[in-house]
N, C-alpha and C positions, 0 to 999 in steps of 0.2 A: 338696132336700139336693143341694148341690153336690158335683159328682166332683172324689174326691182325688183326686191328680197319682200314676202309676205308680211315678214313687220320686219323694225330696225332691233337692235339693243335696246337704244335710246328708249322703242317704244315701246319692248317693255316693262320697262322702269317707268313708266310714265303710265302706262294702262295695266288700271288694277288685271284685267279681265285677260289681257293679255300674259300677263307676266304670272296669274292662275293658269293659264293653258300652258306654259313654259316650264314652270313647277311639276302638272301633274305627268309633261312626256319627261321630266327627268327620274321622277322617283317609278316611274316604267320599264324607262330604258336600265335604271340600277338595277331595279328587280330582273329585269330581265335578266341582264349580265350575269344577278347573284348566282341567281337559278340554274344557269348555265356554266357555270360558275362550279357550282356545288354537285354539278351531273359527271362535272366530270372526274375520273380517278385519281390520286395519288397516295405516293406511299407516305412516311413520317416513321419514325423513332421516340417512343414511347419507354418512360421510364416508370416500371414496375414494380412496389414494394412487396417482398414474397417473406411467406413464416413457415420451418420445419418444425414438423410435425412429425412422435415417435423414432425418436433415436431408438437404434439401437440399444436393448438389454445389458446392462453390465459392465459396459461402453461408454467411455467420455471420451467428447473429442476433443483436443489438441489442436486445430488450428483454428483459423478464421472465416470464415462461412460470407460471403452476400448476402444483406435483407434485400436490394436490390438489381435487377436485373432491368439491363436495356435488350429491348423488343424493336424491332424492323414489320408495322404494320401497313399494308395499304389494300385501298377503300372507295369509294365516293367519297366527294369531298364532306359531304352531310352525315356519312355514316362515322369518318370523318371526327367530327366536331360533336354528335351524341357519344361515343364511343370513347372517347380519350381520358374524360373524366370516368368512366369507370376504374380501365382499368389502369389508371396511375392516380387514386386514392382505395380504391379495393384492393386490400393484401392476399395473394395467390398463397393459400396453404400448400405445402407440398411437402407432401406422403411419403414418409422414409422407410415403409413396411418392408417395400423389392428390392429395399437401393442393395445394390451389386456389390462387393464386399470381396478382396484380397487379399493377403498378405502381403507384410512390407515390410521387410527386418524386424524388429521387434512389433511392428506396431499389424494396424489394420485400414486397410484405404476403402475407400467410396467413392463413387461416381455419378452424377448425377446428367443421365445420355440426355442431351436436349432438345432429340425430337419429339421425346416423355413432354417435356416442357408446354413442346408451340403445341400440342395436343391437347397439356391442362388448359393452354392460353385461346384455343381456337374454342373448346369445349365452351366457354366462358361468354365468349360473342355469338355463339351460334349459327356461324356461320359467316355473320353480316362483313365482319373483315378478313383476311386474308391475312396472317400469321407466316411473314417471307422467310427469318430467322431470329432466333435469337442471340443479338451481338455480341453477352457476356463470355468468355474467358470455360471454359466448361467446368465443375463447381464442382474440388475432390475434396470429403473426410475423411481425418485422418483420424484413428481413432485406439483410444490405450485401453488394458483392461481396466476400469472402475474399483475401488478395494477401499478397504476403512484401514485410516492407525491415530494411534495416538501420538501425540509430536506436544511436546511440554510450548511453553509460548516464551519470551521473548520480549522484557518493551521496551520500543523505544521513545527515553527523555529527555527530555534539554533541560538544566536546570541548574543553579549557582546555589551554593547551601550561604546566608549570612551566614556574618562574622561574630565570631559563641557563637555559634552553632554545628550540629552534625549528625550528619545520617547515617541512623542505626542499623544496623547489618543492612541485608542485600534489600533490592527494591521486591517490595512482593506481589506477583501476579492474583486473582482468584478468578477460576481457578487456572491453577497454574499450567496445567495438559486441557487438549480440546481434542476429539474427535474429530478426523475430515475423512472426506468424503472424496478419494478424486483419483488419478491416475497412476501410475503402479508405478511409473519408472521416476516421479516427477518427488513422488511421496517415500519410496524409498529409498533416495536419495539428502532426504531436508532434514534437517538436525532440530530445527527451529521454526513455530509461525513466532512474526516478528508482528507486535502491534503498528497502526500508523503513527507516525512522529507527533508526538504531544510536545509543545514550547510555556511547564509550565510559571519558569521567571525566578524569582531569588526566591528560596523558602525560609522563614523562622516557626513552623511550625507545621504538623505534619501535615501532608496534603492526601486526599483521597478524590477519585475520578472513573470515572470510565472511558476508556479506550480500546478505537476498531480494531477489527483486528484484518492487519493487507491480506489483500490477494496475489500480491505483486510478486510472488514465488511458488504459488501453487496453481496456478492459473483458473481464468475468470468462469472455468466449467465447475469447478469444487464447489461441495458445501462441508462447512463449517458447525460442529453443533452448538457453540455463541458466536453471534457476529460483535459481540464486546469483549470485556473482561472489566476488571477490576481493578485498578493500579493503587497499593500505597505505600505512600515517601515514610517514611519516621524518620524525625526531624527532633532531636529535642537539646536545650539549651545545654550549655558546656558552665561544669559550677571548679573550681578550685578543691580540693583536699593535700592533707600536708602529710608526713609523717616524719621518725625520728628511727635509723635505722642502724647499727652498729656492723661494721662491714663484718666479712668472713675472713679471714687469713688463710690465705691457701701458700704450700708447698714451704713451709718454715722448715728450719733444719731441726731434728731433738735438739741438736746442743746451745739451739738459739731462742729465746725468749722475744717475740717481737708486741710492741706498743704501737699504736696509733695516734694522733695526732692532729684534732679532735678525735674522740669515739667515735660523736654521732653522727651521722649522715642524715642531712634532708633531701627529702624527695617528695618533691611537689608535683603535683597530673595536675589533669583536669577531663575531670571525668563527667559522661552525661548525666541532667541532674534527676532520671529518673532509674538508674545505676549508681546511683550516688554508695547504698548499705553497700554494693556488692563488688566494691574494692577496697580490702584489707590492705593492714601492714606484711599480712605472712603471703601476701601475694607477689612482692618484691624481695631479689637479694643482691645484696651488694657484695665485693669481692675486691679482695687487697692482693695482693698476686708476687712473693717474696721473689720467683723469678726474675721479674721485671724489674728488681734492682741493677743501676750501676752503679760502678766504682766511686764513689766520694760525692756519693747526689743521697742524702735520707731522704727522700720523698716518693711517693709510690701514688700510678694513678687508684681512680677508683672507678671500677667497672661496672653496671650494669651486668648483670647476668642473667635474671627472669623479672618476668613482669607482668601484669593483667592485661590483657590484649585491648579492655574496654579502654586503660586510663591512656590518654592521649596529652601533648604535647608535654616531656615525662623531662623535668629536670631534675641534676642533681648537687646538692654543694655543703663542703666544698668538693671538685672533683680531682681533686689528692691530700693526699694529709701524708706529715710529715710522719719520721719511722722512728725508735727506742729502739737498740735491742741489746740483748745482757744476753751475757753468757751462763748455759744452766749448771751448777756442779754438782 
C-alpha cells in the first residue's frame, strides 16, 4: 500500500496548527536559501561618481572628463549588498597632483592610470570587495596655458522700435569690456564676448536690463570678471522740424545770372525729441547745379548736399525749380 502523506494541502489550510508548522518550515527554508545565496561569490558593475581636485596651476582644461566611472567588482552577495550604496553614493575624490603630463602640439596632455584608480577604489572598500577592473576608457586631460585678456562685450538683443520712435546711437553695454581668464588658444582668437540673447519686444521708451555673459565661445572652464552686464537701449520719440532754405547755385557761367523760382526750399525732417535743439538750419545745404541743365528745359533739380545725421526722414519741397537766365552786360 502507498504511504499516506503526513498531511495534505487541504489539511494544512483547514488545521491552524498544521498551517503554522508549514509557514515556519517555509520561512526556515527561505532563510536557508538566502544565507546560502549570500555566501556565494558574485560580480557586479557599479557606477561611481568622481570629483577631480588640484588641477595643474596656470593651466585650463579644454576637454570634458567623465564625472562617473563604471567599475566591475566581485565579492560575496552579503558584501555586495553592504557596499553597493557606499560606492555609488559616495563621491570618489581624484587628486591630480601627480598627473602625468606630456606635450601634445600646442597643448599639454595628461592621463589617469586605471591601475591607480582601482587602487583608490580598493582602499575605500578595505579589501571587502575585489575591484576587477575599471570599465571606463582611459581618462585624458587636455590643458592649455591659462591667461587673462580684456575683451569687449557685444550685446545680443532682439527688439523692434515702435512707429514714431527711433533708436538713439548704438546699444550701450556697461561695462563694455570684461577681463576673462581662460585658455590662450581661445582668448587670443576671440574678437568679442557676447551676452545671452534677450528679447525685449517693441520699444517706445528707453529700456535698461541685465544680460548674462555667454560662455559659449570661451569654454566652460573660463572665468569672467562679471557674470552679467547692464544693457541700455536708448529710444526717443520723433518730432517734426521745418526750415526754409535758399539753394546754392553752382557752376553758373560768369556771363550769366541765374534766378530760381521759387527761391525758398522747404526742408522737413524728423528729429529725436531730446535733440530737437541740436538740429539747425545751418546743418543743411541745398544746391542747384547749372551743369545739369538740359537744352530746351528750364528746370533744374534741387539736391541735398549735406545734412545733420541726427535728422531722419528728410524731405524737400519742391524737388525742382524753374530757372530764369539773363546775360550780364
